[in-house]
C-alpha positions in Angstrom: -53.0 -4.4 4.2 -52.6 -7.0 6.8 -51.7 -7.6 10.5 -49.4 -10.3 11.9 -48.9 -11.1 15.5 -45.4 -12.6 15.8 -45.2 -15.3 18.5 -49.0 -15.6 19.1 -52.0 -16.0 16.8 -54.1 -13.0 16.1 -56.9 -14.4 18.2 -54.7 -14.5 21.3 -53.4 -11.0 20.8 -53.1 -9.5 24.3 -51.0 -7.2 26.4 -48.2 -9.8 26.1 -47.3 -8.1 22.8 -44.0 -6.3 23.5 -44.4 -3.7 20.7 -46.1 -2.7 17.5 -44.2 -2.3 14.3 -45.4 -0.7 11.1 -44.0 -1.5 7.6 -44.6 0.3 4.3 -43.7 -1.6 1.2 -44.6 -1.8 -2.5 -46.1 -5.2 -2.7 -46.3 -4.9 -6.5 -42.5 -5.0 -6.8 -40.0 -7.7 -6.2 -38.1 -5.6 -3.7 -41.3 -5.0 -1.6 -42.1 -8.7 -1.7 -38.6 -9.6 -0.4 -39.0 -6.9 2.3 -42.3 -8.4 3.6 -40.9 -12.0 3.8 -37.6 -11.0 5.4 -39.2 -8.9 8.1 -41.6 -11.7 9.0 -38.6 -14.1 9.4 -36.7 -11.6 11.5 -39.6 -11.4 14.0 -40.0 -15.1 14.1 -36.3 -15.5 14.8 -36.4 -13.0 17.5 -39.4 -14.7 19.2 -37.6 -18.0 18.9 -34.5 -16.6 20.6 -36.1 -14.3 23.2 -39.7 -15.5 23.5 -41.0 -12.0 22.8 -44.0 -11.2 20.6 -44.5 -8.2 18.4 -47.5 -6.9 16.3 -46.6 -6.3 12.7 -48.8 -4.1 10.5 -47.8 -4.0 6.8 -49.2 -1.5 4.3 -48.5 -1.4 0.6 -48.1 2.1 -1.1 -47.8 0.5 -4.6 -44.9 2.9 -5.1 -47.1 6.0 -4.8 -45.8 8.7 -2.4 -49.2 9.9 -1.5 -50.4 6.4 -0.6 -47.3 6.0 1.5 -48.2 9.2 3.6 -51.8 7.9 4.1 -50.4 4.5 5.2 -48.0 6.2 7.6 -50.8 8.3 9.2 -53.0 5.2 9.6 -50.2 3.2 11.2 -49.4 6.0 13.7 -52.8 7.3 14.5 -54.9 4.1 14.4 -52.5 1.2 14.9 -50.4 3.0 17.4 -47.1 1.7 16.0 -43.9 2.6 17.8 -41.6 2.5 14.7 -42.0 2.2 10.9 -39.7 0.3 8.5 -39.7 1.5 4.9 -40.5 2.8 2.3 -38.1 1.7 -0.4 -37.9 4.9 -2.5 -36.7 8.3 -1.5 -39.8 10.0 -3.0 -41.9 8.1 -0.5 -39.5 8.4 2.3 -39.3 12.2 2.1 -43.0 12.5 2.8 -43.3 9.8 5.4 -40.3 11.3 7.3 -42.3 14.5 7.9 -45.2 12.7 9.4 -43.0 10.5 11.7 -41.0 13.4 12.9 -44.1 15.3 13.9 -45.3 12.2 15.9 -41.8 11.3 17.3 -42.0 8.0 15.6 -38.6 6.5 14.4 -38.6 5.8 10.6 -36.0 3.2 9.3 -35.9 4.0 5.6 -34.9 1.3 3.2 -34.2 3.7 0.3 -30.8 3.3 -1.5 -29.9 6.9 -1.0 -30.8 9.5 1.6 -29.5 13.1 1.3 -27.4 14.4 4.1 -29.7 17.3 4.7 -32.7 15.0 5.2 -31.3 13.6 8.5 -30.7 17.0 9.8 -34.1 18.2 8.9 -36.1 15.1 10.3 -34.6 14.0 13.5 -36.5 10.6 13.6 -35.3 9.6 10.1 -32.7 6.9 9.9 -31.3 5.2 6.8 -31.2 1.5 7.7 -29.8 0.3 4.4 -26.2 1.1 3.6 -25.8 3.9 1.1 -25.0 2.7 -2.5 -23.4 6.0 -3.5 -20.0 4.4 -3.5 -20.9 2.3 -6.5 -20.5 5.4 -8.7 -16.8 5.3 -8.0 -16.7 1.6 -9.0 -18.5 2.4 -12.2 -16.1 5.3 -12.9 -13.2 2.8 -12.4 -14.7 0.4 -15.0 -15.0 3.2 -17.5 -11.4 4.2 -16.8 -10.2 0.6 -17.4 -11.6 0.6 -20.8 -10.7 4.2 -21.7 -14.3 5.0 -22.6 -15.3 8.6 -23.1 -18.7 9.0 -24.6 -20.5 8.4 -21.4 -24.3 8.9 -20.9 -26.5 8.4 -17.8 -30.2 7.3 -18.0 -32.2 7.9 -14.8 -35.8 7.9 -13.8 -37.5 11.2 -13.9 -38.9 12.3 -10.7 -36.3 10.6 -8.6 -35.3 13.4 -6.2 -32.2 11.5 -5.0 -30.8 11.6 -8.5 -29.2 15.0 -7.8 -26.8 13.4 -5.3 -26.2 10.3 -7.5 -25.4 12.5 -10.5 -23.0 14.6 -8.4 -21.2 11.6 -7.1 -21.0 10.0 -10.6 -19.8 13.2 -12.3 -17.1 13.7 -9.6 -15.9 10.1 -9.9 -15.7 10.3 -13.7 -13.9 13.6 -13.6 -11.2 12.0 -11.3 -10.5 9.3 -13.8 -10.3 11.8 -16.7 -13.7 11.6 -18.4 -17.1 13.2 -18.0 -20.8 12.8 -18.6 -21.7 13.8 -22.2 -25.4 13.3 -21.9 -28.1 12.8 -19.1 -31.4 11.3 -20.1 -34.5 11.4 -17.9 -37.2 8.7 -18.6 -40.7 9.0 -17.3 -41.7 6.3 -14.8 -44.8 5.4 -16.8 -43.8 3.3 -19.8 -44.7 4.9 -23.0 -44.0 4.6 -26.7 -41.7 7.7 -26.5 -38.9 5.6 -25.0 -37.4 4.7 -28.5 -37.5 8.4 -29.4 -35.6 9.2 -26.2 -33.0 6.6 -26.8 -32.5 7.9 -30.4 -31.0 11.1 -28.9 -28.2 8.9 -27.4 -27.1 7.4 -30.8 -24.9 10.4 -31.7 -21.2 9.7 -31.3 -19.1 6.5 -31.2 -18.3 4.0 -28.5 -21.2 4.9 -26.3 -21.4 4.0 -22.7 -24.8 4.0 -21.0 -25.0 4.0 -17.2 -28.5 2.9 -16.3 -30.0 4.1 -12.9 -33.7 3.1 -13.2 -36.2 1.1 -11.2 -36.4 -2.6 -11.9 -39.5 -2.7 -14.3 -38.4 0.4 -16.1 -34.9 -1.0 -16.7 -36.4 -4.2 -18.2 -38.4 -2.1 -20.6 -35.5 0.0 -21.5 -33.4 -3.1 -22.6 -36.2 -4.5 -24.5 -36.5 -1.3 -26.5 -32.7 -1.0 -26.9 -32.5 -4.5 -28.3 -35.2 -3.7 -30.9 -33.3 -0.7 -31.9 -30.1 -2.7 -32.2 -28.3 -0.7 -29.5 -27.1 -3.8 -27.6 -24.2 -4.5 -29.9 -20.5 -4.5 -29.1 -20.0 -0.8 -29.9 -22.3 0.1 -27.0 -21.5 -0.6 -23.4 -24.3 -0.8 -20.8 -23.6 -0.6 -17.1 -26.4 -1.0 -14.5 -26.4 0.2 -10.9 -27.3 -2.0 -7.9 -31.0 -0.9 -8.0 -31.4 -3.2 -11.0 -28.3 -5.5 -10.7 -29.3 -6.8 -7.3 -32.4 -8.3 -8.7 -30.9 -9.9 -11.9 -31.0 -13.3 -10.1 -34.8 -13.1 -10.2 -35.2 -12.9 -14.0 -36.3 -15.7 -16.2 -34.6 -16.7 -19.5 -36.8 -14.5 -21.6 -35.9 -11.4 -19.8 -32.2 -12.3 -19.6 -32.1 -12.7 -23.5 -32.6 -8.8 -23.6 -29.7 -8.1 -21.3 -26.8 -9.8 -23.3 -23.5 -8.1 -22.7 -24.5 -5.7 -19.9 -22.1 -5.1 -17.0 -23.7 -4.9 -13.6 -22.6 -3.5 -10.2 -24.3 -4.7 -7.0 -23.7 -4.7 -3.3 -21.7 -7.5 -2.0 -23.4 -9.8 0.5 -21.0 -11.7 2.7 -23.5 -14.7 2.8 -23.9 -14.3 6.6 -27.5 -15.6 6.5 -26.3 -19.2 6.4 -25.4 -18.6 10.0 -29.0 -17.4 10.8 -31.2 -20.5 11.3 -31.2 -21.6 7.7 -32.6 -18.2 6.6 -31.8 -18.9 3.0 -33.9 -22.0 2.7 -36.7 -20.7 5.0 -36.9 -17.5 2.8 -37.2 -19.5 -0.4 -40.0 -21.6 0.9 -42.0 -18.7 2.3 -41.4 -16.5 -0.7 -42.4 -19.0 -3.3 -45.6 -19.9 -1.3 -46.7 -16.2 -1.4 -45.5 -15.3 -4.8 -46.3 -18.2 -7.3 -45.5 -16.2 -10.4 -41.9 -15.6 -9.4 -39.3 -17.4 -11.4 -36.5 -17.4 -8.8 -37.2 -17.3 -5.0 -33.7 -16.7 -3.9 -33.2 -13.8 -1.4 -31.1 -10.7 -2.5 -29.5 -7.8 -0.8 -32.9 -6.2 -0.2 -34.1 -9.0 1.8 -31.0 -8.9 3.9 -31.3 -5.2 4.6 -35.0 -5.6 5.6 -34.2 -8.4 8.0 -31.5 -6.3 9.7 -33.9 -3.3 9.9 -36.5 -5.4 11.7 -33.9 -6.9 14.0 -32.7 -3.4 14.9 -36.2 -2.3 15.9 -37.2 -5.3 18.0 -33.9 -5.2 19.9 -34.5 -1.6 20.8 -38.3 -2.2 21.6 -37.5 -4.9 24.2 -36.3 -2.2 26.6 -38.8 0.6 25.8 -42.5 1.3 26.3 -45.2 2.7 24.2 -45.0 6.5 23.7 -41.2 6.6 24.3 -40.2 7.6 20.8 -37.1 9.5 21.8 -35.9 6.7 24.0 -36.6 4.2 21.2 -34.7 6.3 18.8 -31.7 6.5 21.1 -31.7 2.7 21.5 -31.8 2.1 17.8 -28.8 4.6 17.3 -26.8 2.4 19.8 -27.3 -0.8 17.8 -24.0 -2.5 17.1 -24.0 -6.1 15.7 -23.2 -8.0 12.6 -26.4 -8.6 10.4 -27.1 -10.4 7.2 -26.0 -7.4 5.1 -22.9 -6.7 7.2 -21.9 -4.4 10.1 -24.8 -2.6 11.8 -23.7 0.6 13.5 -25.3 4.0 13.0 -23.2 7.2 12.4 -25.2 10.4 12.0 -28.4 8.5 11.7 -27.2 6.3 8.9 -25.3 3.1 8.3 -21.9 3.4 6.7 -21.9 3.2 2.9 -21.1 -0.1 1.2 -17.4 -0.2 0.2 -17.4 -3.6 -1.7 -19.4 -4.3 -4.8 -19.7 -7.4 -7.0 -19.3 -7.2 -10.8 -21.5 -9.3 -12.9 -21.6 -10.0 -16.7 -24.8 -11.1 -18.4 -24.1 -13.8 -21.0 -26.1 -16.7 -22.4 -29.1 -17.8 -20.3 -27.8 -16.3 -17.0 -25.0 -14.1 -15.6 -21.5 -14.6 -14.3 -20.2 -13.1 -11.1 -16.7 -12.2 -12.5 -15.2 -10.4 -9.5 -15.3 -7.6 -7.0 -14.4 -4.0 -6.6 -13.2 -2.6 -3.1 -12.8 1.0 -2.4 -9.1 1.7 -1.8 -8.0 -1.7 -3.3 -9.5 -2.1 -6.8 -10.6 -5.1 -8.7 -10.1 -8.7 -7.7 -11.4 -12.1 -8.4 -12.0 -13.0 -4.8 -12.0 -11.4 -1.3 -9.9 -13.8 0.7 -6.7 -12.9 2.4 -4.6 -14.0 -0.7 -6.7 -11.8 -3.1 -4.7 -10.0 -5.8 -6.0 -6.5 -6.5 -5.6 -4.5 -9.8 -6.7 -1.1 -10.9 -8.2 -2.4 -14.1 -11.3 -4.4 -14.6 -9.7 -6.1 -17.5 -7.9 -8.3 -15.1 -11.2 -10.0 -14.3 -11.3 -11.5 -17.8 -11.4 -10.7 -21.5 -15.1 -11.5 -21.5 -15.9 -8.0 -20.2 -13.7 -6.1 -22.7 -15.9 -4.1 -25.1 -14.8 -3.7 -28.8 -15.1 -0.1 -28.9 -13.5 2.3 -31.5 -13.7 6.0 -31.8 -13.0 7.5 -35.2 -11.8 11.1 -35.4 -11.9 13.6 -38.2 -8.5 15.4 -38.0 -8.0 18.8 -39.6 -4.5 19.7 -40.9 -3.3 23.1 -42.1 -2.8 23.0 -45.9 -0.5 26.1 -45.9 1.6 25.6 -42.9 4.4 28.0 -41.8 6.9 25.2 -41.7 6.6 22.2 -44.0 9.1 20.3 -41.7 6.2 20.1 -39.3 3.3 19.7 -41.7 3.4 19.0 -45.3 0.2 18.5 -47.3 1.0 16.9 -50.7 -1.9 16.6 -53.2 -1.3 14.3 -56.1 -4.3 14.0 -58.4 -6.9 12.3 -56.4 -4.6 11.3 -53.5 -3.7 13.6 -50.6 -0.8 12.6 -48.4 0.2 14.2 -45.1 3.7 14.2 -43.8 5.9 16.1 -41.3 7.1 16.0 -37.7 3.6 16.8 -36.3 1.9 14.1 -38.4 4.4 11.5 -37.5 4.2 12.4 -33.8 0.5 12.1 -33.7 0.7 8.7 -35.6 3.1 7.4 -32.9 0.9 8.8 -30.1 -2.3 7.1 -31.4 -0.5 3.8 -31.6 -0.6 3.8 -27.8 -4.4 4.3 -28.0 -5.8 1.2 -29.9 -9.4 2.4 -29.6 -8.7 5.5 -31.7 -8.9 5.6 -35.5 -8.7 8.8 -37.6 -8.7 10.4 -41.0 -6.8 13.6 -42.0 -8.4 16.4 -43.8 -6.7 19.4 -45.3 -8.0 22.8 -44.2 -7.1 26.1 -46.1 -7.3 29.1 -43.7 -5.8 30.8 -40.8 -4.7 29.0 -37.7 -7.4 30.8 -35.6 -10.1 29.7 -38.0 -8.7 26.1 -37.9 -9.1 26.0 -34.2 -12.6 27.3 -34.4 -13.5 24.3 -36.7 -13.1 22.2 -33.7 -15.4 24.5 -31.7 -18.1 24.3 -34.4 -17.7 20.4 -34.4 -16.7 20.3 -38.0 -13.6 18.4 -36.9 -12.7 16.3 -33.9 -9.2 17.5 -33.6 -6.4 19.5 -35.3 -2.8 18.3 -35.9 -0.1 20.7 -37.0 2.2 23.5 -36.1 -0.6 25.2 -34.0 0.7 27.4 -31.2 -0.9 27.2 -27.8 -2.2 30.8 -26.8 -4.9 31.9 -24.5 -7.1 33.4 -27.1 -7.6 30.0 -28.7 -8.6 28.4 -25.4 -11.9 30.1 -25.7 -12.7 27.7 -28.5 -10.7 24.5 -27.8 -8.3 22.7 -25.5 -4.7 21.7 -26.2 -2.5 18.8 -25.3 0.8 19.5 -23.6 3.2 21.2 -25.9 5.4 18.9 -27.9 8.0 21.6 -28.8 9.9 24.2 -26.9 7.8 27.2 -25.9 8.7 30.9 -26.6 8.8 33.7 -29.2 12.2 35.0 -30.2 13.5 37.9 -32.4 15.8 37.2 -35.3 18.0 40.0 -36.7 20.9 40.5 -39.1 24.5 40.7 -37.8 27.1 43.3 -38.3 30.9 43.5 -37.6 31.5 44.3 -34.0 33.6 47.4 -33.1 34.8 48.6 -29.8 37.8 49.2 -27.5 40.4 46.4 -27.8 43.1 47.9 -25.6 42.6 45.2 -22.9 42.1 42.4 -25.4 45.4 40.8 -24.2 43.7 40.0 -20.9 40.8 38.2 -22.5 42.5 34.7 -23.1 42.3 34.0 -19.4 39.6 34.6 -16.9 40.3 36.8 -13.9 40.5 33.8 -11.6 43.0 32.2 -14.0 45.3 35.3 -13.9 45.1 35.4 -10.1 46.0 31.8 -9.8 49.0 32.1 -12.2 50.3 35.0 -10.2 50.0 33.1 -6.9 51.8 30.1 -8.4 54.6 32.3 -9.8 55.2 34.1 -6.5 54.9 30.8 -4.5 57.5 29.1 -6.7 59.8 32.0 -6.6 59.6 32.1 -2.8 60.5 28.4 -2.6 63.6 28.7 -4.8 64.7 31.8 -2.9 64.4 30.0 0.4 66.3 27.0 -0.6 69.1 28.9 -2.5 69.7 31.8 -0.1 72.4 30.0 1.9 74.3 29.2 -1.3 74.1 32.6 -3.0 75.2 35.8 -1.4 73.1 37.7 -3.9 70.0 36.3 -2.3 70.9 37.9 1.1 70.7 41.4 2.3 68.0 44.0 3.3 64.3 43.0 3.2 63.6 45.2 0.0 66.5 43.6 -1.8 65.3 40.1 -0.9 61.7 40.9 -2.0 62.8 42.1 -5.4 65.0 39.1 -5.8 62.1 36.7 -5.0 59.9 38.4 -7.7 62.9 38.3 -10.1 63.3 34.6 -9.5 59.6 34.0 -9.8 59.1 35.7 -13.3 62.5 34.6 -14.7 61.6 31.0 -14.0 58.8 31.2 -16.6 61.2 31.6 -19.4 64.5 29.7 -18.3 65.6 27.1 -15.9 68.9 28.7 -14.8 69.9 25.3 -13.7 73.6 26.2 -13.7 73.0 28.9 -11.1 70.9 26.7 -8.8 72.9 24.9 -6.1 70.2 22.6 -4.6 68.5 19.6 -6.3 65.3 20.5 -4.5 65.0 23.9 -6.2 65.9 22.4 -9.6 63.2 19.8 -9.4 60.6 22.5 -8.5 61.8 24.7 -11.4 61.7 21.8 -13.9 58.0 21.1 -13.2 57.1 24.8 -13.1 58.8 25.4 -16.4 56.8 22.5 -18.0 53.5 24.0 -16.7 54.5 27.5 -17.7 55.3 26.3 -21.2 51.8 24.9 -21.6 50.2 28.0 -20.2 52.1 30.4 -22.5 51.3 28.3 -25.5 47.6 28.3 -24.7 47.6 32.0 -24.1 49.4 32.6 -27.5 46.8 30.5 -29.4 43.8 32.1 -27.7 45.1 35.6 -28.2 45.9 34.9 -31.8 42.4 33.6 -32.3 40.9 36.7 -30.9 43.0 39.0 -33.0 42.4 37.2 -36.3 38.7 36.0 -36.1 36.1 38.6 -37.3 33.7 39.5 -34.5 29.9 40.1 -35.0 27.1 41.6 -33.1 23.3 41.9 -33.7 22.1 44.9 -35.6 19.2 45.3 -33.1 19.5 44.0 -29.5 16.0 44.9 -28.0 12.4 45.6 -28.8 12.9 49.1 -27.3 15.4 49.9 -30.0 13.0 48.8 -32.6 10.3 51.0 -31.3 12.6 54.0 -30.9 13.7 53.8 -34.5 10.1 53.1 -35.7 11.5 50.0 -37.6 9.3 47.5 -39.4 9.2 43.9 -38.3 8.0 40.7 -39.7 6.1 37.6 -38.5 4.6 34.3 -39.9 1.4 34.9 -41.8 -1.6 33.6 -39.9 0.2 33.2 -36.5 -0.7 34.8 -33.2 2.4 37.0 -33.3 0.7 40.1 -34.8 -1.7 40.3 -31.8 1.2 39.6 -29.4 3.4 42.2 -30.8 0.8 44.8 -30.5 -0.8 43.9 -27.1 2.2 42.6 -25.2 5.2 44.4 -26.8 3.4 47.6 -27.7 4.5 47.8 -31.4 2.7 49.9 -33.9 0.4 47.9 -36.1 1.7 49.8 -39.2 5.1 48.5 -38.6 4.2 44.8 -38.5 4.3 42.9 -41.7 3.4 39.3 -42.5 5.5 36.8 -44.5 4.4 33.5 -45.7 7.8 31.7 -45.8 11.3 31.5 -44.4 12.9 32.6 -47.6 10.6 35.7 -47.9 11.6 37.2 -44.6 15.2 36.1 -45.0 15.3 38.2 -48.2 13.5 41.0 -46.4 16.1 41.1 -43.6 19.0 41.2 -46.1 17.3 44.0 -48.1 16.7 45.9 -44.9 13.0 45.8 -45.7 12.4 44.8 -42.1 14.8 45.1 -39.1 13.7 42.0 -37.4 11.4 39.0 -37.6 9.5 37.4 -34.7 9.3 33.6 -34.9 8.3 30.7 -32.6 11.3 28.9 -31.0 10.6 25.8 -33.1 10.6 27.9 -36.3 13.6 29.9 -35.3 15.7 26.7 -34.9 14.7 25.7 -38.4 15.5 29.2 -39.8 18.8 29.5 -38.1 19.8 26.0 -39.1 19.3 27.0 -42.7 20.4 30.6 -42.6 23.1 30.4 -39.9 25.4 32.9 -41.6 24.2 36.5 -41.4 21.4 36.2 -38.8 21.2 35.7 -35.0 18.7 35.5 -32.3 18.7 38.7 -30.2 16.9 39.8 -27.0 15.0 37.6 -24.5 12.8 34.6 -25.3 9.2 35.5 -24.6 7.5 32.6 -22.9 4.5 32.0 -25.0 3.2 29.4 -27.5 4.7 26.1 -28.2 3.0 23.6 -30.5 0.2 21.3 -29.4 -2.7 19.2 -30.7 -6.2 20.7 -30.6 -9.2 18.9 -29.1 -12.7 20.1 -28.1 -13.0 21.9 -24.8 -13.2 19.4 -22.0 -12.5 16.5 -24.3 -12.0 13.3 -22.3 -9.5 12.2 -24.8 -7.0 14.8 -23.6 -5.9 12.8 -20.6 -5.1 9.7 -22.6 -3.4 11.6 -25.4 -1.2 13.5 -23.0 -0.3 10.3 -21.2 0.6 8.6 -24.6 2.7 11.7 -25.6 4.5 11.5 -22.3 5.2 7.8 -22.9 6.8 8.3 -26.3 8.8 11.2 -24.9 10.2 9.0 -22.1 11.1 6.1 -24.5 13.0 8.4 -26.8 10.6 8.3 -29.7 10.2 12.1 -29.9 14.0 12.6 -29.9 14.4 10.1 -32.7 11.8 11.9 -34.8 13.4 15.3 -34.1 16.8 14.0 -35.2 15.4 12.4 -38.4 13.0 15.1 -39.5 14.0 18.4 -37.9 17.8 18.2 -37.7 18.3 17.3 -41.4 19.1 20.9 -42.5 22.6 21.9 -41.6 24.5 25.1 -42.4 28.0 24.5 -43.7 29.3 28.0 -43.3 28.8 28.3 -39.6 30.3 31.4 -38.1 30.7 32.7 -34.6 28.1 35.3 -34.6 29.6 37.3 -31.8 33.2 36.4 -32.5 33.8 35.8 -28.9 36.4 33.3 -27.9 35.8 31.7 -24.5 38.2 32.8 -21.9 40.2 29.9 -20.4 39.3 29.2 -16.8 41.5 27.4 -14.1 39.3 24.2 -14.5 41.3 23.4 -17.7 44.7 23.6 -15.8 43.8 22.5 -12.4 45.8 19.2 -12.7 48.9 21.2 -13.8 48.5 23.7 -11.0 48.3 20.9 -8.5 51.3 19.3 -10.0 53.6 22.3 -9.8 52.2 23.5 -6.5 52.6 20.0 -5.0 56.2 19.6 -6.3 57.2 23.0 -4.9 55.6 22.2 -1.5 57.3 18.8 -1.3 60.6 20.5 -2.1 60.0 23.2 0.6 59.1 20.6 3.2 62.1 18.5 2.4 64.4 21.5 2.7 62.9 22.4 6.1 63.3 18.8 7.4 67.0 18.6 6.3 67.8 21.9 8.0 66.1 20.7 11.2 68.2 17.5 11.1 71.5 19.3 10.6 70.8 21.6 13.5 70.0 18.6 15.6 73.4 17.1 14.7 75.4 20.2 15.5 73.7 20.5 18.9 74.6 16.9 19.6 78.4 17.4 18.8 78.5 20.6 20.9 76.9 18.8 23.8 79.5 16.1 23.6 82.4 18.7 23.5 81.0 20.5 26.5 80.7 17.2 28.4 84.3 16.3 27.7 85.5 19.8 28.9 83.5 19.5 32.0 84.9 16.0 32.7 88.5 17.2 32.2 88.1 20.2 34.6 86.6 18.0 37.2 89.6 15.7 37.1 92.1 18.6 37.3 90.4 19.8 40.5 90.6 16.4 42.0 94.3 16.0 41.4 95.1 19.4 42.9 93.3 18.4 46.2 95.5 15.2 46.4 98.8 17.2 46.1 97.8 19.6 48.8 97.1 16.8 51.3 100.6 15.0 50.9 103.5 15.9 53.3 106.6 17.4 51.8 109.6 15.3 51.0 112.4 15.5 48.6 110.6 13.0 46.3 107.3 14.8 46.5 108.8 18.1 45.7 110.4 16.8 42.6 107.1 15.3 41.4 105.5 18.6 41.7 107.9 20.3 39.5 107.4 17.6 37.0 103.5 18.1 36.7 103.5 20.8 34.1 105.5 18.5 31.8 102.8 15.7 32.3 100.1 18.1 31.7 
């Protein structure tokens, strides 16, 4: 407990002191010691710059919340402080805030985290250190980079801010596809029970420990963990900024207990080099007051305390004693760049830190290996040319843990389909083969941290899934269908087969009315198009030939029937000798060629329909099965029995299990059952082998599909699904299907329904365009020639009329000349000779 008058000696304390500031620290901790020195330097710098003195009253709470409250009351009631800086923990801050709010004294908390509700409850509470909550996102990204899943968190019991920290970490881990498996609370007082508590976290493999403890308790934790040999390569330790920000202060003995840990701490932009040699002055002052300290370098806590003091003295220069609300308003308007970064309050708190430094402890010290920035990722630097990556592995191999998870995989020993799973026991050796096994092997190749062993399990599929729930196995690989009832006990990967349940039934010869069978070779559209082309071609021939053949002329009805006759006759003969125009002959040659192809196609298709035997299913719906009270089959141990009863409403007495494809194939042939219900993957295998005599009938019920089984909420699901998607995209699954599932082929393949597909216009579109185009060209050529002929005739007639008009005009002119001449013997004789001249 001491008093310092900044700018004047204690003896000369007078009314010249501009304000009185209170500070509550934990002088027994490194953080508290840095706070005290930094605040003193801040007031010295302010006096040097503004020539204003402030009284500084410092109290130590020794980390005890009750002592912090007593100190706050003393500072307010006896020392008449106008503002208080500190304390450094939320447990102390929560009690001191109540006292300060009652007295209208601003409290600038230096705790790492302050809950949102606290600022609403205590109006005079401000968080003057940037929230470190964003570091949980950085830690989650580190965990994601290494694909680590067995994550535990160790925190200090009694830390009331842990609820928000846990919430942030849990949410961040969930976003990257993992979760917290264990949460361990350690009492603040060091005791011999620490080793017993750590023993609880030994379960599982590839353990990741996130440590969020006070500085001294963290040191004791690692000392104990080293004795228990938990600091090896198979365990990953990640410390939060509460501890990491003070690693620089440790001596070589303490560092030896921390080998291999990864630390996250707030990034300091080293702005103190611009503030009157703060770095050097801090070291000198800190070492002079704390002789036992190994390293006197300032950390982020010193920078935050310096900025908090600067905020207060700046606001006090314009306020008077007793103006608590005015002082608070001045503080909230602070806007400058301090040692720790940008200073600007929003909702009574500074913005959270968005950039963190990643360190790696190795040898006698630690390495600053890079940075993590929110929204950007990991980088080795923060300059303008920095390259960002989503994985911490890019910062160097030195931080990559050698971590392996070994799984116990259960495999059904009596599967429904050996193509998917086949357990072969040979003396003392058991081998596992099949599509599901090979697919899982290929998937795990993309996950190098996974190792596994297969174990045969003899039981139903439901019991097999429950083994994972009971933690007897870590996963199940086999032809296990994905159904909702099993989700109560486990989770599934995405299905790696087609989903659905189908009904397989025998076939029978199809009977029915075949009177209109002759129309089946072509579709309706094909018939319409043929008729249009026939009529069109007939019309073109009629139009071209009608001027040459009297038979094509006459009444409308006669000409219409003639057009139809020409159209249909042209399908079977050219009648070239009776056609007079080359245009009509060309159109008919092309059409006859097309008609020949169409008739041959029709004949072949019709012959196929008349000779091939046609089949149909004996049962076409579930309703028909229920009406006839027929018995149906299903695969032993599958979910089908429950589905047939609950979803399809079938009588339990009419549902019979079968343990192999051959058994229910024989039962279908012997009419022991009327149908069998099988998964789509199984139905493909069954029909590939028994393609003659059986057929799929009715709809596909969207259910099932095969998937791998993992514990509920398993963090491995995300990576396994991603690996399965990868081998699906690169064609590996398709290759496995072709080599392992498509090996059985039926030689006597028959057309189950005996239906020949009707021919559509698409098959003849080129031919239709050819004949239609040829006829159109012929028609246009004819019309053009007729127009030219008419034009020529009109020209000759015009010339004739012009000659006649000219002759008549000359005759009239001659007559007028004769009339005007006087009569004479010569003239009279000439007149009589005119007719002869004419």
